C-alpha positions as a Markdown table, in Angstrom:
| # | Residue | x | y | z |
|---|---|---|---|---|
| 1 | Met | 35.6 | -53.0 | -25.4 |
| 2 | Glu | 38.4 | -54.6 | -27.6 |
| 3 | Gln | 41.4 | -52.4 | -28.3 |
| 4 | Gly | 41.1 | -50.8 | -31.8 |
| 5 | Trp | 43.5 | -50.5 | -34.5 |
| 6 | Glu | 45.8 | -47.4 | -34.4 |
| 7 | Arg | 44.8 | -46.7 | -30.8 |
| 8 | Gly | 44.9 | -42.9 | -30.4 |
| 9 | Thr | 47.8 | -40.9 | -29.0 |
| 10 | Arg | 47.5 | -37.5 | -27.8 |
| 11 | Asp | 48.8 | -34.5 | -29.6 |
| 12 | Ala | 52.5 | -33.8 | -29.1 |
| 13 | Gly | 53.1 | -31.0 | -26.9 |
| 14 | Pro | 56.1 | -28.5 | -27.1 |
| 15 | Gly | 59.4 | -30.1 | -28.0 |
| 16 | Gly | 57.5 | -33.3 | -29.3 |
| 17 | Ala | 56.5 | -34.5 | -25.8 |
| 18 | Glu | 53.0 | -36.1 | -25.6 |
| 19 | Gly | 50.5 | -33.9 | -23.8 |
| 20 | Pro | 46.9 | -33.1 | -23.9 |
| 21 | Ala | 45.5 | -32.0 | -27.2 |
| 22 | Arg | 45.4 | -28.3 | -27.2 |
| 23 | Arg | 42.0 | -26.5 | -27.3 |
| 24 | Pro | 41.4 | -23.0 | -28.3 |
| 25 | Ala | 42.0 | -20.7 | -25.4 |
| 26 | Gly | 39.3 | -18.1 | -24.0 |
| 27 | Arg | 35.7 | -18.3 | -23.7 |
| 28 | Leu | 35.0 | -15.8 | -26.4 |
| 29 | Arg | 37.1 | -17.8 | -29.0 |
| 30 | Arg | 35.3 | -21.0 | -28.0 |
| 31 | Gly | 32.1 | -19.4 | -28.5 |
| 32 | Leu | 32.9 | -18.2 | -31.9 |
| 33 | Leu | 34.2 | -21.6 | -32.9 |
| 34 | Ala | 31.1 | -23.1 | -31.5 |
| 35 | Leu | 29.0 | -21.0 | -33.8 |
| 36 | Leu | 31.1 | -22.1 | -36.8 |
| 37 | Val | 30.2 | -25.8 | -35.9 |
| 38 | Ala | 26.5 | -24.9 | -36.3 |
| 39 | Ala | 27.2 | -23.3 | -39.7 |
| 40 | Ala | 29.6 | -26.0 | -40.9 |
| 41 | Val | 27.1 | -28.7 | -40.2 |
| 42 | Ala | 24.1 | -26.9 | -41.6 |
| 43 | Val | 25.2 | -25.0 | -44.7 |
| 44 | Pro | 26.3 | -27.9 | -46.9 |
| 45 | Leu | 23.1 | -29.6 | -46.7 |
| 46 | Ala | 19.6 | -28.9 | -48.3 |
| 47 | Gly | 16.9 | -28.0 | -45.9 |
| 48 | Ala | 13.7 | -30.0 | -45.8 |
| 49 | Ala | 10.4 | -28.8 | -45.0 |
| 50 | Arg | 8.7 | -30.3 | -41.9 |
| 51 | Pro | 5.0 | -30.3 | -42.3 |
| 52 | Gln | 2.8 | -31.3 | -39.3 |
| 53 | Val | 1.0 | -33.9 | -41.3 |
| 54 | Pro | -2.0 | -35.3 | -39.4 |
| 55 | Ala | -2.2 | -39.0 | -38.9 |
| 56 | Pro | -3.6 | -41.6 | -36.5 |
| 57 | Pro | -1.5 | -42.6 | -33.4 |
| 58 | Pro | 0.8 | -45.6 | -34.0 |
| 59 | Ala | -0.4 | -49.1 | -33.6 |
| 60 | Arg | -0.2 | -50.2 | -29.8 |
| 61 | Ile | 1.0 | -53.9 | -29.7 |
| 62 | Pro | 3.3 | -55.9 | -27.5 |
| 63 | Pro | 7.1 | -55.9 | -28.3 |
| 64 | Pro | 7.7 | -58.0 | -31.5 |
| 65 | Ala | 9.2 | -61.0 | -29.3 |
| 66 | Val | 5.7 | -61.3 | -27.8 |
| 67 | Ala | 3.4 | -60.4 | -30.6 |
| 68 | Gly | 5.6 | -62.1 | -33.3 |
| 69 | Leu | 7.2 | -60.5 | -36.3 |
| 70 | Asp | 4.3 | -61.3 | -38.8 |
| 71 | Ala | 1.7 | -59.7 | -36.3 |
| 72 | Thr | 4.0 | -56.7 | -35.7 |
| 73 | Tyr | 4.5 | -56.1 | -39.4 |
| 74 | Ala | 0.9 | -56.5 | -40.1 |
| 75 | Ala | -0.3 | -54.0 | -37.5 |
| 76 | His | 2.2 | -51.3 | -38.7 |
| 77 | Arg | 1.2 | -51.8 | -42.2 |
| 78 | Ala | -2.3 | -51.4 | -41.3 |
| 79 | Asn | -1.5 | -48.1 | -39.5 |
| 80 | Ala | 0.6 | -46.9 | -42.4 |
| 81 | Ala | -2.3 | -47.4 | -44.8 |
| 82 | Glu | -4.7 | -45.6 | -42.5 |
| 83 | Ala | -2.2 | -42.7 | -42.3 |
| 84 | Ala | -2.1 | -42.6 | -46.1 |
| 85 | Arg | -5.8 | -42.2 | -46.2 |
| 86 | Thr | -5.7 | -39.5 | -43.6 |
| 87 | Ala | -2.9 | -37.7 | -45.5 |
| 88 | Ala | -4.8 | -37.8 | -48.7 |
| 89 | Asp | -7.9 | -36.5 | -47.0 |
| 90 | His | -5.9 | -33.5 | -45.9 |
| 91 | Gly | -4.3 | -32.7 | -49.2 |
| 92 | Tyr | -1.0 | -34.2 | -48.7 |
| 93 | Arg | -0.7 | -36.2 | -51.7 |
| 94 | Asp | 3.1 | -37.0 | -51.8 |
| 95 | Arg | 2.9 | -38.1 | -48.2 |
| 96 | Ala | 0.0 | -40.4 | -48.8 |
| 97 | Ala | 1.9 | -41.9 | -51.8 |
| 98 | Ala | 4.9 | -42.6 | -49.7 |
| 99 | Glu | 2.8 | -44.2 | -46.8 |
| 100 | Arg | 0.9 | -46.3 | -49.3 |
| 101 | Val | 4.3 | -47.8 | -50.3 |
| 102 | Leu | 5.4 | -48.2 | -46.8 |
| 103 | Ala | 2.3 | -50.0 | -46.1 |
| 104 | Thr | 3.6 | -53.0 | -48.1 |
| 105 | Arg | 6.8 | -53.4 | -46.3 |
| 106 | Gln | 8.0 | -55.2 | -43.1 |
| 107 | Leu | 7.8 | -52.4 | -40.5 |
| 108 | Leu | 8.8 | -52.8 | -36.8 |
| 109 | His | 7.5 | -49.5 | -36.2 |
| 110 | Phe | 5.5 | -46.7 | -37.8 |
| 111 | Asp | 4.3 | -43.3 | -36.8 |
| 112 | Gly | 2.9 | -40.9 | -39.6 |
| 113 | Arg | 2.4 | -37.8 | -37.4 |
| 114 | Gly | 4.6 | -34.9 | -38.1 |
| 115 | Ala | 7.7 | -35.7 | -39.9 |
| 116 | Gly | 7.3 | -39.3 | -39.2 |
| 117 | Leu | 9.1 | -42.3 | -37.8 |
| 118 | Val | 9.6 | -45.5 | -39.5 |
| 119 | Thr | 11.6 | -48.7 | -38.7 |
| 120 | Glu | 11.8 | -51.2 | -41.7 |
| 121 | Val | 13.3 | -54.6 | -41.9 |
| 122 | Leu | 15.0 | -55.9 | -45.0 |
| 123 | Gly | 15.5 | -59.5 | -45.0 |
| 124 | Asp | 14.5 | -62.4 | -42.6 |
| 125 | Leu | 15.2 | -60.9 | -39.0 |
| 126 | Ala | 13.9 | -64.0 | -37.2 |
| 127 | His | 16.5 | -66.2 | -38.7 |
| 128 | Ala | 19.4 | -63.7 | -39.4 |
| 129 | Gly | 22.7 | -64.4 | -37.9 |
| 130 | Arg | 24.3 | -61.1 | -39.1 |
| 131 | Val | 22.2 | -58.0 | -38.6 |
| 132 | Ala | 23.0 | -54.3 | -39.5 |
| 133 | Val | 21.0 | -51.4 | -37.9 |
| 134 | Leu | 21.3 | -48.2 | -39.8 |
| 135 | Val | 21.0 | -44.8 | -37.8 |
| 136 | Pro | 20.4 | -41.8 | -40.1 |
| 137 | Gly | 21.5 | -38.1 | -39.7 |
| 138 | Ser | 19.6 | -34.8 | -40.0 |
| 139 | Asp | 16.5 | -33.9 | -42.2 |
| 140 | Thr | 15.3 | -37.6 | -42.5 |
| 141 | Gly | 11.6 | -38.2 | -42.2 |
| 142 | Ile | 8.9 | -39.9 | -44.2 |
| 143 | Asp | 9.2 | -37.4 | -46.8 |
| 144 | Thr | 12.8 | -38.1 | -47.4 |
| 145 | Tyr | 12.9 | -41.6 | -46.3 |
| 146 | Gly | 13.5 | -43.0 | -49.9 |
| 147 | Arg | 17.1 | -41.9 | -49.8 |
| 148 | Phe | 17.7 | -43.4 | -46.5 |
| 149 | Arg | 16.1 | -46.6 | -47.4 |
| 150 | Ala | 18.4 | -46.7 | -50.6 |
| 151 | Thr | 21.4 | -47.1 | -48.3 |
| 152 | Ala | 19.7 | -50.0 | -46.4 |
| 153 | Val | 18.9 | -51.7 | -49.8 |
| 154 | Ala | 22.5 | -51.3 | -51.0 |
| 155 | Leu | 23.9 | -52.8 | -48.0 |
| 156 | His | 21.4 | -55.7 | -47.8 |
| 157 | Gln | 22.0 | -56.5 | -51.4 |
| 158 | Arg | 25.7 | -56.9 | -50.9 |
| 159 | Leu | 25.4 | -58.7 | -47.6 |
| 160 | Thr | 23.0 | -61.3 | -49.2 |
| 161 | Arg | 25.7 | -61.9 | -52.1 |
| 162 | Glu | 28.7 | -62.1 | -49.7 |
| 163 | Ala | 27.2 | -64.0 | -46.7 |
| 164 | Pro | 28.7 | -67.5 | -46.2 |
| 165 | Pro | 26.6 | -70.4 | -47.2 |
| 166 | Gly | 23.7 | -70.9 | -44.5 |
| 167 | Val | 24.1 | -67.4 | -43.0 |
| 168 | Arg | 21.1 | -65.2 | -43.3 |
| 169 | Thr | 21.3 | -61.3 | -43.1 |
| 170 | Ala | 19.0 | -58.5 | -42.3 |
| 171 | Val | 19.2 | -54.8 | -42.2 |
| 172 | Val | 17.0 | -52.6 | -40.0 |
| 173 | Ala | 16.6 | -49.1 | -41.3 |
| 174 | Trp | 15.8 | -47.2 | -38.0 |
| 175 | Leu | 14.3 | -43.8 | -38.5 |
| 176 | Gly | 13.2 | -44.0 | -34.9 |
| 177 | Tyr | 13.9 | -40.4 | -33.7 |
| 178 | Glu | 13.1 | -36.8 | -34.6 |
| 179 | Thr | 16.1 | -35.9 | -36.5 |
| 180 | Pro | 17.2 | -32.2 | -36.3 |
| 181 | Gly | 16.5 | -29.9 | -39.2 |
| 182 | Thr | 19.9 | -28.8 | -40.9 |
| 183 | Phe | 19.0 | -25.2 | -40.4 |
| 184 | Ser | 18.1 | -25.4 | -36.7 |
| 185 | Pro | 20.3 | -24.9 | -33.7 |
| 186 | Ser | 19.5 | -28.5 | -32.6 |
| 187 | Val | 21.7 | -29.8 | -35.3 |
| 188 | Ala | 24.8 | -28.7 | -33.5 |
| 189 | Thr | 23.8 | -29.8 | -30.1 |
| 190 | Thr | 23.2 | -33.3 | -28.3 |
| 191 | Gly | 19.6 | -32.7 | -27.3 |
| 192 | Arg | 17.8 | -34.6 | -30.0 |
| 193 | Ala | 20.5 | -37.5 | -29.5 |
| 194 | Glu | 19.9 | -37.7 | -25.8 |
| 195 | Asp | 16.1 | -38.0 | -26.5 |
| 196 | Ala | 16.6 | -40.6 | -29.2 |
| 197 | Ala | 19.0 | -42.7 | -27.1 |
| 198 | Pro | 16.4 | -44.7 | -25.1 |
| 199 | Glu | 14.6 | -45.5 | -28.2 |
| 200 | Leu | 17.6 | -46.9 | -30.0 |
| 201 | Arg | 18.4 | -49.0 | -27.0 |
| 202 | Glu | 14.8 | -50.5 | -27.0 |
| 203 | Leu | 15.2 | -51.1 | -30.6 |
| 204 | Val | 18.4 | -53.1 | -30.2 |
| 205 | Arg | 16.7 | -55.1 | -27.5 |
| 206 | Asp | 13.9 | -55.9 | -29.8 |
| 207 | Val | 16.3 | -56.9 | -32.5 |
| 208 | Arg | 18.2 | -59.3 | -30.2 |
| 209 | Ser | 14.8 | -60.7 | -28.9 |
| 210 | Val | 13.7 | -61.8 | -32.3 |
| 211 | Ala | 17.0 | -62.5 | -34.3 |
| 212 | Ala | 18.7 | -65.8 | -34.3 |
| 213 | Pro | 20.5 | -66.8 | -31.0 |
| 214 | Arg | 24.0 | -65.2 | -30.8 |
| 215 | Ala | 23.4 | -63.1 | -34.0 |
| 216 | Arg | 26.0 | -60.5 | -34.6 |
| 217 | Val | 24.5 | -57.2 | -34.5 |
| 218 | Ser | 26.3 | -54.0 | -35.9 |
| 219 | Leu | 25.3 | -50.5 | -35.4 |
| 220 | Leu | 26.0 | -48.1 | -38.4 |
| 221 | Cys | 25.6 | -44.5 | -37.7 |
| 222 | His | 25.8 | -41.7 | -40.2 |
| 223 | Ser | 26.6 | -38.1 | -39.5 |
| 224 | Tyr | 24.3 | -36.8 | -36.6 |
| 225 | Gly | 23.3 | -40.4 | -36.1 |
| 226 | Ser | 26.8 | -40.8 | -34.7 |
| 227 | Val | 25.8 | -38.6 | -31.9 |
| 228 | Val | 22.7 | -40.7 | -31.3 |
| 229 | Cys | 24.6 | -43.9 | -31.3 |
| 230 | Ala | 27.2 | -42.4 | -29.0 |
| 231 | Arg | 24.6 | -41.4 | -26.4 |
| 232 | Ala | 23.2 | -45.0 | -26.5 |
| 233 | Ala | 26.2 | -46.9 | -26.6 |
| 234 | Ala | 27.0 | -47.5 | -22.8 |
| 235 | Gly | 25.7 | -51.1 | -22.2 |
| 236 | Leu | 24.3 | -51.5 | -25.7 |
| 237 | Asp | 24.3 | -55.1 | -26.8 |
| 238 | Val | 26.0 | -54.7 | -30.2 |
| 239 | Asp | 29.2 | -56.1 | -31.6 |
| 240 | Asp | 30.2 | -53.2 | -33.7 |
| 241 | Leu | 29.6 | -49.5 | -33.6 |
| 242 | Val | 30.4 | -47.7 | -36.8 |
| 243 | Phe | 30.7 | -44.0 | -37.2 |
| 244 | Leu | 30.3 | -42.7 | -41.0 |
| 245 | Gly | 30.9 | -39.0 | -41.7 |
| 246 | Ser | 30.8 | -38.0 | -38.2 |
| 247 | Pro | 31.0 | -34.3 | -37.0 |
| 248 | Gly | 31.9 | -35.8 | -33.6 |
| 249 | Thr | 30.1 | -37.9 | -31.1 |
| 250 | Gly | 30.1 | -35.7 | -28.1 |
| 251 | Val | 32.5 | -38.1 | -26.4 |
| 252 | Asp | 36.1 | -37.4 | -26.7 |
| 253 | Thr | 37.5 | -40.8 | -27.0 |
| 254 | Ala | 36.3 | -44.4 | -27.9 |
| 255 | Pro | 36.9 | -45.9 | -24.5 |
| 256 | Gly | 34.7 | -43.1 | -23.2 |
| 257 | Leu | 31.6 | -44.7 | -24.9 |
| 258 | Arg | 31.8 | -47.4 | -22.3 |
| 259 | Thr | 30.9 | -50.0 | -24.9 |
| 260 | Arg | 32.1 | -53.6 | -25.3 |
| 261 | Ala | 31.6 | -53.2 | -29.2 |
| 262 | Arg | 34.4 | -52.7 | -31.5 |
| 263 | Val | 34.5 | -49.0 | -32.4 |
| 264 | Trp | 35.0 | -48.1 | -36.2 |
| 265 | Ala | 35.0 | -44.7 | -37.9 |
| 266 | Ala | 35.4 | -43.6 | -41.5 |
| 267 | Arg | 35.2 | -40.5 | -43.7 |
| 268 | Gly | 35.3 | -40.1 | -47.5 |
| 269 | Ala | 38.1 | -38.0 | -49.0 |
| 270 | Gly | 35.3 | -35.9 | -50.4 |
| 271 | Asp | 33.2 | -35.4 | -47.3 |
| 272 | Trp | 32.6 | -31.8 | -46.2 |
| 273 | Val | 32.3 | -32.7 | -42.7 |
| 274 | Glu | 36.0 | -32.9 | -42.5 |
| 275 | His | 36.0 | -29.1 | -42.4 |
| 276 | Val | 33.8 | -29.1 | -39.2 |
| 277 | Pro | 35.6 | -27.6 | -36.1 |
| 278 | His | 35.9 | -30.6 | -33.8 |
| 279 | Leu | 35.4 | -29.0 | -30.5 |
| 280 | Asp | 32.6 | -28.5 | -27.8 |
| 281 | Ala | 31.7 | -25.4 | -26.0 |
| 282 | Gly | 29.2 | -24.0 | -23.6 |
| 283 | Leu | 26.9 | -21.4 | -25.4 |
| 284 | Phe | 23.7 | -19.9 | -23.9 |
| 285 | Gly | 23.2 | -22.6 | -21.4 |
| 286 | Thr | 23.9 | -25.5 | -23.7 |
| 287 | Thr | 26.8 | -27.3 | -25.3 |
| 288 | Val | 27.4 | -26.7 | -29.0 |
| 289 | Gly | 29.6 | -29.0 | -31.1 |
| 290 | Phe | 30.6 | -32.6 | -30.7 |
| 291 | Gly | 34.3 | -32.7 | -29.6 |
| 292 | Thr | 37.1 | -34.9 | -31.0 |
| 293 | Asp | 37.1 | -36.0 | -34.6 |
| 294 | Pro | 36.2 | -39.8 | -34.6 |
| 295 | Val | 38.8 | -40.6 | -37.3 |
| 296 | Ser | 41.7 | -38.8 | -35.5 |
| 297 | Arg | 44.4 | -40.9 | -33.5 |
| 298 | Ala | 43.3 | -39.1 | -30.5 |
| 299 | Tyr | 39.8 | -40.6 | -30.5 |
| 300 | Gly | 41.1 | -44.2 | -30.8 |
| 301 | Ala | 38.5 | -46.0 | -33.1 |
| 302 | Arg | 39.6 | -48.4 | -35.9 |
| 303 | Val | 39.8 | -46.0 | -39.0 |
| 304 | Phe | 38.9 | -47.9 | -42.2 |
| 305 | Ala | 39.0 | -46.8 | -45.9 |
| 306 | Ala | 36.1 | -45.1 | -47.5 |
| 307 | Gly | 37.5 | -44.0 | -50.6 |
| 308 | Asp | 36.8 | -40.6 | -52.4 |
| 309 | Gly | 33.1 | -40.3 | -51.8 |
| 310 | Gly | 31.2 | -37.4 | -50.2 |
| 311 | His | 28.9 | -37.2 | -47.2 |
| 312 | Ser | 26.1 | -39.2 | -48.8 |
| 313 | Asp | 28.2 | -42.0 | -50.6 |
| 314 | Tyr | 29.1 | -44.4 | -47.8 |
| 315 | Phe | 26.7 | -47.0 | -49.1 |
| 316 | Ala | 27.4 | -46.3 | -52.8 |
| 317 | Pro | 27.4 | -49.6 | -54.7 |
| 318 | Gly | 31.1 | -50.5 | -55.6 |
| 319 | Ser | 32.4 | -48.1 | -53.1 |
| 320 | Pro | 35.4 | -49.1 | -50.8 |
| 321 | Ser | 33.1 | -48.0 | -47.7 |
| 322 | Leu | 30.4 | -50.3 | -48.6 |
| 323 | Ala | 32.8 | -53.1 | -49.2 |
| 324 | Asn | 34.3 | -52.5 | -45.7 |
| 325 | Leu | 30.8 | -52.0 | -44.0 |
| 326 | Thr | 29.8 | -55.5 | -45.4 |
| 327 | Arg | 33.1 | -57.1 | -44.1 |
| 328 | Ile | 32.4 | -55.5 | -40.6 |
| 329 | Val | 28.7 | -56.9 | -40.5 |
| 330 | Leu | 29.7 | -60.3 | -41.7 |
| 331 | Gly | 32.5 | -60.4 | -39.1 |
| 332 | Arg | 35.4 | -60.6 | -41.8 |
| 333 | Leu | 37.3 | -58.1 | -39.8 |
| 334 | Gln | 40.8 | -59.1 | -41.1 |
| 335 | Glu | 39.8 | -58.1 | -44.6 |
| 336 | Val | 38.7 | -54.7 | -43.6 |
| 337 | Thr | 41.1 | -52.1 | -45.5 |
| 338 | Arg | 42.6 | -49.2 | -43.6 |
């Protein structure tokens, strides 16, 4: 991995000498702080219902590099249309309406069962030289997909405006895992991320197989999505790994990710995640919390400006964070503001 800006230093020990960052002493105190992690991550967000909506199984087709993008899109559009009919037949009118819209889009994957999984492509992936893959955080499913897609649209519009002549861009909105509920214990543990990591690795392989040769691929990971990206990072063929509004990644330092990618991190001045206790602790047989703050010097990521926005504002049109994300995806690294 290329050395990042502001490579982190350890916290100063007594007398100013460098030493390991101090952690709360005592198992009881660690356990209590770990419980605070769960509360801090969950409370500021609005919970979402998770109906077990009936749907047909996803389309079974070869990888897009074999089937071709047009055939892949068509198969998943057809499956989304069938899922919409099934949802309507069972009285899920809002879900049916959302799935009818999805049935008109470029879908690399679709599964309408339960909360639902969607991977959508914006742009011409087959000829894209710059590709951004977006990974969402908690409480994202088909019923809330619109707000996630809006971030992908905002980024793709800016990439299209600012790309150099002859360079095509694409954004992949990857809702490819069962995101944790904001009021569930899973939101403060790495379990869902560990389950999702193999799926994210497969998605990146698929993107590489169909995008332009030597395309630049950036992975943009929001909130709990940063935990997913960290679990998948080792050996992942991406150029940039970006953590946005991260509560921690489950890895104490950027080098610990074991990735060749440049590692970036940002947090808006109004993001509540700043107040999450950045620690991890064993609790009832599992690890709660995600460790070192990715925007701290100790973590060692390249920290860039995100402005005054809150937890959901990283892709807001006109924001410093969206400007910097666009520069990272396009490879204009010297223009990224700290």
